[in-house]
Legacy VTK file of the C-alpha trace (Angstrom):
# vtk DataFile Version 3.0
C-alpha trace
ASCII
DATASET POLYDATA
POINTS 755 float
9.598 -46.578 27.226
11.146 -44.081 24.826
10.087 -42.215 21.753
10.863 -43.307 18.217
14.291 -44.834 17.988
16.855 -42.637 16.331
14.601 -39.609 16.122
16.215 -36.251 16.820
12.953 -34.348 16.616
11.518 -32.861 19.821
9.469 -35.492 21.681
5.903 -34.518 22.590
3.719 -36.663 24.893
0.039 -35.976 24.625
-2.145 -37.322 27.430
-5.648 -38.088 26.110
-6.815 -39.448 22.801
-9.921 -37.345 22.505
-10.484 -34.878 19.685
-8.116 -32.267 21.065
-5.255 -34.706 21.605
-5.669 -36.424 18.248
-5.953 -33.127 16.303
-2.840 -31.745 18.047
-0.950 -34.986 17.356
-1.750 -34.702 13.619
-0.574 -31.067 13.559
2.682 -31.877 15.342
3.336 -34.987 13.261
2.643 -33.057 10.069
5.336 -30.587 11.088
8.057 -33.114 11.993
7.627 -33.555 15.717
7.974 -36.983 17.382
4.557 -37.524 18.982
3.108 -40.219 21.286
-0.489 -40.137 22.513
-1.287 -41.895 25.823
-4.892 -42.936 26.395
-6.211 -44.664 29.450
-9.023 -46.480 27.523
-8.072 -49.877 26.197
-9.513 -49.205 22.710
-11.264 -46.501 20.781
-14.535 -48.364 21.045
-14.441 -48.095 24.835
-16.125 -44.704 24.668
-19.443 -45.345 22.882
-21.360 -42.277 23.939
-21.836 -39.939 20.966
-22.903 -36.348 20.516
-22.678 -33.820 17.744
-20.192 -30.987 17.447
-20.307 -27.916 15.224
-17.064 -26.726 13.716
-17.533 -23.078 12.661
-15.105 -20.190 13.155
-12.168 -22.515 13.787
-12.670 -24.515 10.583
-9.630 -22.955 8.733
-7.378 -23.930 11.670
-8.914 -27.346 11.848
-7.992 -27.976 8.187
-4.536 -26.474 8.648
-3.648 -29.013 11.342
-4.698 -32.093 9.323
-2.958 -33.803 6.413
-4.744 -33.172 3.168
-6.130 -36.718 2.772
-7.937 -36.373 6.097
-9.456 -33.017 5.135
-10.818 -34.755 2.030
-12.325 -37.493 4.217
-14.107 -35.049 6.553
-17.559 -35.799 4.989
-17.248 -39.293 6.582
-17.610 -37.579 10.009
-20.498 -35.282 9.103
-23.913 -35.895 10.580
-25.515 -35.532 7.197
-23.016 -35.491 4.314
-25.921 -35.416 1.878
-27.025 -31.931 2.833
-26.941 -29.198 0.234
-24.715 -26.812 2.169
-26.392 -23.625 1.133
-27.155 -20.551 3.301
-30.123 -22.327 4.891
-28.081 -25.417 5.838
-25.332 -23.226 7.232
-27.662 -21.387 9.522
-28.706 -22.299 13.082
-32.335 -21.519 13.845
-33.557 -21.106 17.396
-37.189 -21.722 18.161
-39.615 -21.250 20.989
-40.016 -24.755 22.332
-43.663 -24.204 23.326
-44.942 -22.455 20.202
-42.518 -23.568 17.542
-41.994 -19.982 16.411
-38.628 -18.984 15.061
-36.827 -16.597 17.476
-33.679 -15.924 15.492
-31.310 -17.669 13.130
-27.502 -17.483 13.155
-25.605 -17.591 9.861
-22.471 -19.665 10.133
-20.980 -19.882 6.608
-18.738 -22.901 6.081
-19.759 -24.551 9.347
-20.086 -28.303 9.513
-21.724 -30.519 12.150
-19.907 -33.707 12.892
-20.459 -36.811 14.986
-17.895 -36.912 17.776
-17.660 -40.696 17.432
-17.110 -40.619 13.674
-14.629 -37.736 13.796
-12.620 -39.435 16.563
-12.446 -42.607 14.555
-11.353 -40.698 11.499
-8.597 -38.882 13.386
-7.452 -41.931 15.284
-6.972 -44.422 12.441
-3.765 -43.180 10.827
-2.185 -42.474 14.211
-3.176 -45.869 15.549
-1.849 -47.615 12.479
1.475 -45.788 12.908
1.707 -46.843 16.613
1.392 -43.236 17.823
-1.470 -44.088 20.240
-0.585 -46.105 23.354
-3.816 -47.545 24.714
-4.403 -48.540 28.335
-1.993 -46.033 29.755
-3.309 -44.346 32.866
-1.126 -41.485 34.072
0.011 -41.618 37.711
2.412 -38.692 38.017
5.144 -36.754 36.261
8.516 -35.446 37.420
11.186 -33.185 36.061
14.871 -32.554 36.873
15.882 -28.961 37.511
16.288 -26.753 34.464
14.780 -27.135 31.026
15.255 -30.886 30.947
12.792 -33.550 29.917
9.629 -34.394 31.798
9.181 -38.038 32.846
5.694 -39.496 32.840
4.936 -42.417 35.100
1.951 -44.644 34.483
-0.044 -46.869 36.790
1.345 -50.029 35.053
4.858 -48.997 36.176
6.107 -47.833 32.783
7.700 -44.406 32.168
8.260 -42.045 29.223
10.587 -39.092 28.835
9.405 -36.145 26.744
10.518 -32.666 25.903
6.938 -31.491 26.100
3.786 -32.840 27.786
0.324 -31.660 26.718
-2.620 -32.509 28.920
-5.623 -33.055 26.607
-7.354 -35.516 28.932
-10.739 -33.839 29.290
-12.638 -31.895 31.943
-11.475 -34.060 34.846
-7.868 -33.863 33.694
-5.241 -35.844 35.584
-2.545 -33.557 34.141
-4.332 -30.498 35.506
-4.631 -32.158 38.887
-0.903 -32.833 38.938
-0.057 -29.343 37.770
-1.945 -28.034 40.826
-0.402 -30.614 43.103
-3.755 -32.168 43.853
-5.201 -28.843 45.153
-8.961 -28.361 45.128
-8.415 -25.440 42.766
-8.034 -27.910 39.908
-11.397 -29.600 40.451
-14.286 -28.987 38.096
-17.363 -27.314 39.411
-21.004 -28.415 39.031
-22.953 -25.900 36.990
-26.441 -26.727 38.207
-27.555 -27.418 34.618
-28.532 -30.937 33.670
-27.685 -32.299 30.253
-29.446 -35.278 28.674
-28.743 -36.949 25.296
-30.661 -39.661 23.504
-29.804 -41.379 20.206
-32.253 -43.603 18.404
-32.662 -45.389 15.123
-36.084 -44.385 13.777
-38.128 -46.313 11.295
-40.732 -43.616 11.887
-38.582 -40.782 10.643
-40.698 -40.281 7.535
-43.808 -39.814 9.593
-42.133 -37.310 11.916
-40.407 -35.182 9.361
-42.884 -35.658 6.510
-40.030 -36.251 4.166
-39.803 -38.963 1.577
-36.433 -40.403 0.572
-35.164 -43.394 -1.370
-32.854 -44.300 1.560
-33.678 -46.885 4.151
-35.116 -44.758 6.934
-34.721 -47.609 9.467
-30.995 -47.013 9.312
-31.207 -43.311 10.080
-30.430 -42.057 13.538
-31.643 -39.024 15.455
-30.062 -37.280 18.475
-31.872 -34.887 20.797
-30.544 -32.997 23.739
-32.446 -31.521 26.718
-30.990 -29.027 29.229
-32.676 -27.832 32.395
-31.964 -26.499 35.886
-31.259 -29.164 38.451
-32.823 -27.063 41.191
-36.117 -26.736 39.225
-36.597 -30.364 38.148
-34.560 -32.793 40.215
-33.410 -36.126 38.809
-34.053 -39.145 41.029
-30.905 -40.612 42.519
-29.397 -43.306 40.342
-31.286 -42.303 37.171
-28.444 -41.434 34.786
-28.321 -43.946 31.910
-30.369 -46.319 29.822
-34.090 -47.015 29.960
-34.582 -45.397 33.363
-33.135 -42.188 32.070
-35.291 -42.284 28.951
-38.468 -42.982 30.935
-37.680 -40.042 33.251
-37.161 -37.675 30.277
-40.369 -38.777 28.636
-42.328 -38.236 31.852
-40.906 -34.741 32.432
-41.094 -33.390 28.922
-44.642 -32.592 27.763
-46.640 -30.236 25.531
-43.840 -29.079 23.279
-44.352 -27.798 19.729
-43.825 -30.251 16.955
-41.520 -31.854 15.935
-39.787 -31.397 19.290
-42.285 -33.419 21.345
-42.210 -36.244 18.768
-38.423 -36.483 19.023
-38.885 -37.467 22.656
-42.129 -39.442 22.548
-41.057 -41.599 19.632
-37.625 -42.467 20.856
-37.584 -46.273 20.931
-37.147 -48.221 24.150
-33.622 -49.375 24.559
-32.151 -46.340 22.857
-28.911 -44.826 24.121
-29.771 -42.289 26.787
-27.620 -40.446 29.315
-28.177 -37.735 31.951
-25.324 -35.739 33.467
-24.762 -32.445 35.218
-22.624 -30.134 33.063
-19.320 -29.223 34.623
-16.859 -26.370 34.157
-13.532 -25.075 35.347
-12.460 -21.484 35.077
-8.946 -21.324 33.631
-6.282 -19.927 35.951
-2.497 -19.632 35.927
-0.352 -22.629 36.850
3.307 -23.594 36.994
4.031 -25.075 33.603
7.328 -26.545 34.823
9.533 -24.406 32.685
7.305 -24.807 29.643
7.420 -28.575 29.878
3.777 -29.235 30.796
0.616 -27.445 29.759
-3.057 -28.010 28.934
-5.401 -27.789 25.970
-9.108 -28.238 25.210
-11.383 -29.323 27.999
-8.394 -29.977 30.247
-7.655 -26.221 30.131
-11.174 -24.687 29.925
-14.103 -27.121 30.283
-17.245 -25.126 29.563
-20.995 -25.477 29.023
-22.171 -26.177 25.488
-23.790 -22.844 24.778
-22.681 -21.225 21.450
-20.579 -24.311 20.711
-17.337 -22.579 21.683
-15.622 -25.501 23.478
-14.231 -27.299 20.363
-13.452 -24.005 18.631
-11.119 -23.036 21.479
-9.668 -26.559 21.544
-8.818 -26.236 17.844
-7.240 -22.848 18.490
-5.300 -24.375 21.413
-3.908 -27.052 19.111
-2.899 -24.505 16.488
-1.259 -22.107 18.881
0.518 -24.876 20.786
1.948 -26.088 17.488
3.076 -22.522 16.664
4.764 -22.214 20.056
6.718 -25.405 19.588
7.699 -24.483 16.049
8.977 -21.132 17.401
11.243 -22.968 19.871
12.540 -25.339 17.177
13.403 -22.379 14.969
15.283 -20.698 17.786
12.789 -17.792 18.041
12.224 -18.372 21.765
12.988 -20.651 24.655
10.643 -23.437 25.710
9.560 -21.538 28.790
8.987 -18.258 26.919
7.018 -19.829 24.080
4.848 -22.161 26.124
4.230 -19.505 28.786
3.028 -17.125 26.055
0.718 -19.878 24.808
-0.525 -20.447 28.369
-1.265 -16.748 28.917
-3.522 -16.626 25.875
-5.169 -19.943 26.481
-5.923 -19.130 30.092
-7.329 -15.646 29.454
-9.598 -16.532 26.544
-10.488 -19.839 28.177
-11.605 -18.228 31.389
-13.623 -15.708 29.389
-15.259 -18.393 27.311
-16.129 -20.514 30.389
-17.660 -17.516 32.136
-19.623 -16.610 29.033
-20.949 -20.134 28.736
-22.247 -19.981 32.308
-23.863 -16.602 31.628
-25.394 -17.871 28.400
-26.978 -20.731 30.359
-28.434 -18.325 32.898
-29.789 -15.999 30.199
-31.308 -18.879 28.235
-33.443 -20.039 31.163
-35.305 -16.758 31.639
-37.801 -15.430 29.024
-36.863 -11.927 30.010
-33.144 -12.388 29.268
-32.903 -14.843 26.408
-32.358 -12.043 23.936
-29.323 -10.941 25.996
-27.538 -14.102 25.024
-24.414 -13.639 22.964
-25.928 -16.265 20.646
-28.816 -13.904 20.019
-26.769 -10.718 19.855
-23.571 -11.863 18.200
-24.238 -15.270 16.742
-21.700 -18.058 17.028
-18.552 -15.988 17.086
-18.547 -14.896 13.413
-19.031 -11.390 12.004
-22.525 -12.324 10.929
-25.230 -11.192 13.395
-28.274 -13.428 13.811
-31.457 -12.711 11.885
-34.268 -11.891 14.281
-37.727 -11.971 12.658
-39.576 -10.702 15.748
-38.805 -9.333 19.170
-39.980 -12.384 21.243
-42.328 -11.578 24.069
-41.923 -14.916 25.853
-39.190 -16.637 23.907
-38.535 -19.797 25.829
-41.647 -20.675 27.725
-41.814 -22.438 31.097
-38.733 -22.728 33.253
-40.427 -25.217 35.507
-40.796 -27.779 32.686
-38.823 -28.688 29.662
-40.191 -26.286 27.058
-37.364 -23.871 27.589
-34.837 -26.665 27.483
-35.859 -27.660 24.024
-35.382 -24.048 22.916
-31.927 -24.268 24.439
-31.399 -27.466 22.565
-32.148 -25.557 19.348
-29.854 -22.797 20.509
-27.058 -25.325 20.378
-28.205 -26.467 16.946
-29.878 -29.563 18.359
-31.805 -31.837 18.085
-29.676 -32.899 15.181
-31.001 -35.348 12.667
-29.622 -36.664 9.493
-33.030 -36.520 7.774
-33.652 -33.803 5.200
-34.506 -30.343 6.587
-37.861 -28.778 5.992
-37.964 -25.245 4.636
-38.751 -23.065 7.629
-41.758 -20.866 7.061
-41.573 -17.236 8.024
-42.517 -16.695 11.645
-45.696 -14.613 12.042
-45.802 -11.731 14.429
-45.836 -13.200 17.921
-48.674 -12.190 20.179
-48.223 -11.296 23.826
-49.087 -14.500 25.719
-51.474 -14.502 28.623
-50.220 -15.471 32.033
-50.911 -19.072 33.107
-50.133 -21.211 36.117
-47.322 -22.887 34.188
-45.398 -19.820 33.238
-41.796 -19.229 34.277
-41.156 -18.115 37.862
-39.402 -15.135 36.282
-42.700 -13.957 34.797
-44.154 -13.159 38.201
-43.218 -10.752 40.920
-45.358 -11.997 43.764
-44.096 -13.724 46.886
-45.128 -13.484 50.527
-42.263 -12.778 52.936
-44.174 -12.643 56.222
-47.660 -12.033 57.495
-49.734 -10.210 60.041
-48.342 -12.272 62.951
-45.112 -10.280 62.613
-46.059 -7.190 64.533
-43.911 -4.474 65.867
-42.291 -5.399 69.169
-39.682 -2.813 70.007
-37.484 -0.665 67.881
-35.895 -3.571 65.931
-37.508 -6.973 65.677
-35.667 -9.913 64.041
-37.221 -13.124 63.015
-35.827 -16.342 64.436
-33.199 -18.328 62.524
-34.135 -20.038 59.296
-34.134 -23.818 59.527
-32.225 -25.466 56.714
-33.853 -28.277 54.773
-32.357 -31.684 54.721
-32.571 -33.948 51.689
-35.854 -35.384 53.002
-37.538 -31.971 53.150
-37.065 -30.884 49.504
-40.266 -31.047 47.487
-41.115 -30.319 43.881
-40.864 -26.583 43.231
-44.070 -26.341 41.251
-45.212 -23.702 43.702
-43.178 -21.279 41.573
-46.190 -21.097 39.225
-47.589 -17.953 40.841
-48.923 -14.973 38.915
-49.473 -11.326 39.595
-52.230 -11.086 36.963
-50.791 -7.991 35.185
-48.878 -7.458 31.994
-46.431 -4.660 31.428
-46.175 -2.355 28.447
-45.463 1.241 27.638
-45.538 4.300 29.869
-48.872 5.437 31.173
-50.074 8.156 33.517
-48.233 11.358 34.343
-44.802 12.010 32.842
-41.976 14.296 33.786
-39.310 12.957 31.538
-35.854 14.192 30.578
-33.627 12.614 27.962
-31.314 11.342 30.650
-34.175 9.378 32.244
-35.104 7.718 28.924
-31.400 6.855 28.536
-31.074 5.438 32.029
-29.145 2.186 32.375
-28.082 -0.140 35.093
-24.720 1.510 35.343
-25.530 2.694 38.835
-26.647 -0.845 39.744
-30.145 0.429 40.605
-31.880 -2.083 38.346
-30.278 -5.218 39.569
-29.943 -4.114 43.143
-33.766 -4.345 43.374
-34.135 -7.938 44.485
-36.918 -10.063 43.154
-37.304 -11.912 46.413
-39.715 -9.455 47.946
-42.338 -7.877 45.773
-45.333 -8.041 47.995
-45.408 -8.053 51.802
-48.625 -8.064 53.751
-49.347 -6.673 57.226
-52.561 -5.832 58.909
-53.854 -2.271 58.265
-52.845 0.804 56.393
-53.513 2.988 59.441
-50.620 1.239 61.204
-48.386 1.904 58.243
-47.771 -1.817 57.908
-49.206 -2.279 54.427
-46.483 -2.385 51.770
-47.740 -3.205 48.331
-47.366 -1.975 44.830
-49.244 1.163 43.716
-51.711 -0.968 41.670
-52.461 -3.226 44.633
-53.011 -0.204 46.866
-55.254 1.287 44.255
-57.307 -1.960 44.074
-57.609 -2.336 47.808
-58.369 1.367 48.491
-60.459 2.632 45.553
-61.154 5.917 47.345
-57.424 6.650 47.672
-55.329 8.536 45.090
-52.141 6.553 44.373
-49.100 7.743 42.477
-46.142 5.589 41.522
-42.745 7.239 40.849
-39.875 5.604 39.021
-37.029 6.418 36.680
-38.138 3.752 34.267
-40.322 4.940 31.418
-41.963 1.517 31.188
-45.016 1.131 33.467
-48.068 -1.131 33.464
-50.596 -0.672 30.681
-53.642 -1.414 32.814
-54.073 0.451 36.071
-57.036 1.250 38.331
-58.569 4.665 37.679
-57.263 5.995 40.964
-53.634 5.245 40.078
-51.160 7.174 37.962
-47.417 7.071 37.385
-44.807 9.798 37.331
-41.585 9.179 35.495
-39.194 11.277 37.487
-36.109 11.334 39.651
-37.017 11.371 43.312
-33.835 13.187 44.102
-34.906 16.150 41.987
-38.043 18.283 41.840
-41.298 18.165 43.790
-42.524 14.708 43.079
-45.524 14.715 45.458
-48.095 17.183 46.561
-48.078 18.048 50.190
-51.122 15.974 51.104
-49.920 12.388 51.127
-51.000 9.967 53.843
-48.338 7.332 53.092
-45.001 7.330 51.304
-43.372 4.006 50.381
-39.800 3.589 49.179
-38.310 0.261 48.137
-34.620 -0.666 47.585
-33.676 2.962 47.131
-31.272 4.068 49.822
-28.252 2.140 48.542
-28.433 3.847 45.107
-29.538 7.371 46.079
-26.791 9.929 46.402
-28.848 12.220 48.650
-30.822 10.001 51.041
-31.323 12.829 53.601
-32.712 15.057 50.884
-35.194 12.434 49.702
-36.336 11.783 53.232
-36.853 15.526 53.871
-38.822 15.760 50.614
-40.975 12.801 51.721
-41.533 14.506 55.077
-42.672 17.692 53.335
-45.083 15.689 51.134
-46.861 13.999 54.023
-49.835 15.268 55.891
-49.356 15.657 59.679
-49.617 12.122 61.122
-48.717 10.481 57.816
-46.360 7.553 57.573
-43.308 6.628 55.560
-42.131 3.083 55.003
-38.781 1.965 53.543
-38.060 -1.636 52.481
-34.324 -2.018 52.092
-31.847 -4.776 51.539
-28.539 -4.612 53.388
-26.208 -6.157 50.774
-24.007 -8.047 53.228
-23.757 -11.837 52.921
-24.463 -13.391 56.345
-24.515 -16.892 57.799
-25.128 -17.967 61.404
-24.744 -21.773 61.339
-21.081 -22.078 60.353
-21.783 -23.469 56.896
-20.159 -20.496 55.089
-16.371 -20.508 54.976
-14.404 -17.279 55.478
-13.309 -17.260 51.852
-16.790 -17.834 50.459
-16.736 -16.681 46.809
-20.256 -15.105 46.930
-19.383 -13.171 50.088
-16.131 -12.087 48.436
-17.939 -10.812 45.320
-20.324 -8.743 47.472
-17.397 -7.338 49.473
-15.796 -6.242 46.236
-19.147 -4.739 45.154
-19.407 -2.826 48.407
-15.909 -1.354 47.900
-16.741 -0.496 44.275
-20.079 1.181 45.038
-18.466 3.214 47.780
-16.310 4.844 45.074
-19.520 6.023 43.436
-20.909 7.460 46.656
-23.161 4.539 47.550
-23.315 2.661 50.785
-24.809 -0.813 50.638
-24.913 -1.028 54.447
-26.929 2.202 54.888
-30.282 0.338 55.264
-29.333 -0.831 58.753
-28.615 2.697 60.074
-31.532 4.768 58.775
-32.959 5.757 62.161
-30.829 8.941 62.642
-31.576 10.007 59.047
-35.310 9.611 59.619
-35.128 11.562 62.863
-33.064 14.337 61.233
-35.665 14.606 58.496
-38.312 15.392 61.166
-39.979 11.968 61.608
-40.840 10.402 64.939
-42.086 7.048 66.213
-39.343 5.296 64.230
-39.727 1.512 64.084
-37.765 -1.234 62.347
-38.417 -4.883 61.586
-35.494 -6.996 60.349
-36.045 -10.129 58.343
-33.640 -12.829 57.280
-34.031 -13.780 53.636
-32.255 -16.942 52.467
-30.124 -16.882 49.288
-31.058 -20.124 47.483
-33.711 -22.739 48.246
-32.003 -24.210 51.305
-34.607 -23.358 54.008
-36.887 -26.067 55.364
-39.978 -23.804 55.188
-41.614 -24.141 51.781
-42.414 -20.398 51.406
-38.873 -19.430 52.421
-37.520 -21.874 49.801
-39.521 -20.029 47.106
-38.262 -16.673 48.398
-34.717 -18.073 48.557
-34.968 -19.095 44.949
-36.019 -15.635 43.953
-33.224 -14.080 45.990
-30.718 -16.356 44.236
-32.055 -15.132 40.905
-31.660 -11.566 42.084
-28.016 -12.187 42.916
-27.531 -13.786 39.487
-29.145 -10.714 37.874
-26.618 -8.489 39.595
-23.545 -10.373 38.377
-23.372 -9.149 34.768
-23.233 -5.559 35.963
-20.249 -5.952 38.246
-17.484 -6.397 35.607
-18.406 -3.052 34.103
-17.943 0.205 36.020
-17.889 -1.315 39.532
-14.968 -3.752 39.153
-13.215 -1.442 36.712
-13.247 1.175 39.442
-11.320 -1.231 41.611
-8.633 -1.689 38.960
-9.647 -5.269 38.233
-8.787 -6.672 34.832
-11.548 -8.219 32.656
-10.188 -11.727 33.216
-9.970 -11.174 37.005
-13.564 -9.949 37.007
-14.839 -12.934 35.046
-12.948 -15.442 37.228
-14.403 -13.778 40.343
-17.953 -14.085 38.948
-17.434 -17.661 37.799
-16.358 -18.735 41.276
-19.289 -16.841 42.797
-21.720 -18.626 40.418
-20.246 -21.915 41.422
-20.541 -21.040 45.073
-24.109 -19.848 44.637
-25.078 -23.315 43.416
-23.925 -24.923 46.649
-27.084 -25.226 48.757
-25.150 -26.620 51.715
-23.903 -23.061 52.411
-26.764 -21.257 54.223
-26.244 -17.628 53.169
-28.850 -14.915 53.822
-29.451 -11.184 53.618
-31.027 -8.906 56.191
-34.040 -6.972 54.930
-34.909 -3.840 56.881
-38.446 -2.536 57.105
-38.434 0.995 58.492
-41.567 2.843 59.535
-41.753 6.444 60.760
-44.488 9.032 61.261
-44.688 12.748 60.608
-45.698 14.477 63.819
-49.409 15.263 63.932
-48.907 18.612 65.585
LINES 1 756
755 0 1 2 3 4 5 6 7 8 9 10 11 12 13 14 15 16 17 18 19 20 21 22 23 24 25 26 27 28 29 30 31 32 33 34 35 36 37 38 39 40 41 42 43 44 45 46 47 48 49 50 51 52 53 54 55 56 57 58 59 60 61 62 63 64 65 66 67 68 69 70 71 72 73 74 75 76 77 78 79 80 81 82 83 84 85 86 87 88 89 90 91 92 93 94 95 96 97 98 99 100 101 102 103 104 105 106 107 108 109 110 111 112 113 114 115 116 117 118 119 120 121 122 123 124 125 126 127 128 129 130 131 132 133 134 135 136 137 138 139 140 141 142 143 144 145 146 147 148 149 150 151 152 153 154 155 156 157 158 159 160 161 162 163 164 165 166 167 168 169 170 171 172 173 174 175 176 177 178 179 180 181 182 183 184 185 186 187 188 189 190 191 192 193 194 195 196 197 198 199 200 201 202 203 204 205 206 207 208 209 210 211 212 213 214 215 216 217 218 219 220 221 222 223 224 225 226 227 228 229 230 231 232 233 234 235 236 237 238 239 240 241 242 243 244 245 246 247 248 249 250 251 252 253 254 255 256 257 258 259 260 261 262 263 264 265 266 267 268 269 270 271 272 273 274 275 276 277 278 279 280 281 282 283 284 285 286 287 288 289 290 291 292 293 294 295 296 297 298 299 300 301 302 303 304 305 306 307 308 309 310 311 312 313 314 315 316 317 318 319 320 321 322 323 324 325 326 327 328 329 330 331 332 333 334 335 336 337 338 339 340 341 342 343 344 345 346 347 348 349 350 351 352 353 354 355 356 357 358 359 360 361 362 363 364 365 366 367 368 369 370 371 372 373 374 375 376 377 378 379 380 381 382 383 384 385 386 387 388 389 390 391 392 393 394 395 396 397 398 399 400 401 402 403 404 405 406 407 408 409 410 411 412 413 414 415 416 417 418 419 420 421 422 423 424 425 426 427 428 429 430 431 432 433 434 435 436 437 438 439 440 441 442 443 444 445 446 447 448 449 450 451 452 453 454 455 456 457 458 459 460 461 462 463 464 465 466 467 468 469 470 471 472 473 474 475 476 477 478 479 480 481 482 483 484 485 486 487 488 489 490 491 492 493 494 495 496 497 498 499 500 501 502 503 504 505 506 507 508 509 510 511 512 513 514 515 516 517 518 519 520 521 522 523 524 525 526 527 528 529 530 531 532 533 534 535 536 537 538 539 540 541 542 543 544 545 546 547 548 549 550 551 552 553 554 555 556 557 558 559 560 561 562 563 564 565 566 567 568 569 570 571 572 573 574 575 576 577 578 579 580 581 582 583 584 585 586 587 588 589 590 591 592 593 594 595 596 597 598 599 600 601 602 603 604 605 606 607 608 609 610 611 612 613 614 615 616 617 618 619 620 621 622 623 624 625 626 627 628 629 630 631 632 633 634 635 636 637 638 639 640 641 642 643 644 645 646 647 648 649 650 651 652 653 654 655 656 657 658 659 660 661 662 663 664 665 666 667 668 669 670 671 672 673 674 675 676 677 678 679 680 681 682 683 684 685 686 687 688 689 690 691 692 693 694 695 696 697 698 699 700 701 702 703 704 705 706 707 708 709 710 711 712 713 714 715 716 717 718 719 720 721 722 723 724 725 726 727 728 729 730 731 732 733 734 735 736 737 738 739 740 741 742 743 744 745 746 747 748 749 750 751 752 753 754
């Protein structure tokens, strides 16, 4: 097989007739290149699954690549060509899925939402009529002679094709990418842990749902909705992935949403198209482009999650920049290797960043406390127009154990998309602080039992036995996450000793995210034995005759406290933060961020009455595993090792918690005791309580990740792209529950001499 007979133009073979491949083919053909597109499907109708795509900041490039007559036909691919594309229609509102309140709205001037199916058909027609697309061609391998010669593609049917350039645009599970990496595991996509469901239905009931009259035949209108949720929160039964079973599952697991979101799901007709998948990703990394002869674009080069709708924008940019690179070679402004390698460098760096951002966006979107940290909320959809935020949401996405938050995420991706007229959104009233309920997100609570009174002191260091990993038959529904601590948080209360630096405190020292969520209440037997470790409020409740003071850098403390409790906003490394009459001093997750641990321990010793006790609960931030399930090159372990090296440069020692005995003795304490506990990272343990704790610990690790690319990794000389790739691999590894990682938690107890 050869390219067009008699053509002297450079020959370009594009593998994959998806949107990226077809768009690139049009741009190349428009500029005089000889293009052939190879597609493994037998016909364009072989891929029936549809979804919607927003074209926003890349719209000018999109139009530049297409011939004028196709630009004029673009309305044929729009979801609703009848919309009045005013400021409202060109905005993307994001709602609370439980309450229906508007959280924020992104302005995206000039953006258009298209049907993937319709746009692909529009782009394919002219190319197909001209014989550019070769259907039923499944790539087997490629080869190249030495030097800048042509690349030969070989297909499973035995045919071959010689091309000057090969572009892999064959999707997230790209065969071209696999061949570029010589079949190495490094080319495989990773599972994100986020499930993605789509359903498309024709609705005769659209008028009832949307309360909108129209002269059109509503029975011919279609509606798409999308739901996204964590796989480890709501598991999908094996084999339930498509059709009626998938729809029944989604109906059963999606309840009590605000209208019209609940109706989108409840009224979807039986027999409607419905699919459930786990979203996949691959963090772009350098590869041998065979002297500029072979490279990647679109999902083949940077498959990402759908958040912020960046995937197709980067695919369009890929197509445009690949065209520019080939034009540069044709004009003699650079060699093939130079020009394509420059394209690769840009595609890989921005692709890796976008993939990592999409993973972080997904993480932020699932937690009511972090949804406003999303780039979507802070920066919009990549334009210069920031989103409009009517209120600061108190609980913006609702329950992470059900689907309420997933519908908000759907809206965050400008879905569900309907081609029925939009209603004018009414202004969102001031949102009230919601009360806690048993169905709130697990992130709303900080209450989990690590161990109980049966764990008594037996010797200087006591370790619990190994944690038993759960098999597939031991995993149960995780609805036990619906715990509550019964308290809300608000502004500062109690005593204050505040400097401007304290009010301006940030997580730059890692103190915020190095406080794991896995342990927030641990119970022992009696206070007299110094084995009670609870929050100041709980101590105040349990011992109403005691005077309790909580000390923290954070100026935000609980609004409601018992009358015997107050709070001091202060730095425990400075000043006299306690009177010298304390019976009990408790420190939690402090020693790895304090610069003067001996000084703090001496100050605690001075503050205690003779015979008083000190307790320290400390995490040793070393990733451990004792059953052989963690490989030596584990990405989560590697990330923590880098963190250890980085924090050392700031005078912090993440391993200090395991060697506190000499520091306690030097401070004047005696009767030093230590209990060591294994805490799983992730819900892999067989014991139900440990699975809950493991889930919290996994969340704590995830909370740490956004901090590392800042000062810590910068201190190691890591580039932004290297930092993001490291985190992306760690996130992927963290989702693998077959690796049984754990931390050691150290509980130190010591007594001030009574004499």
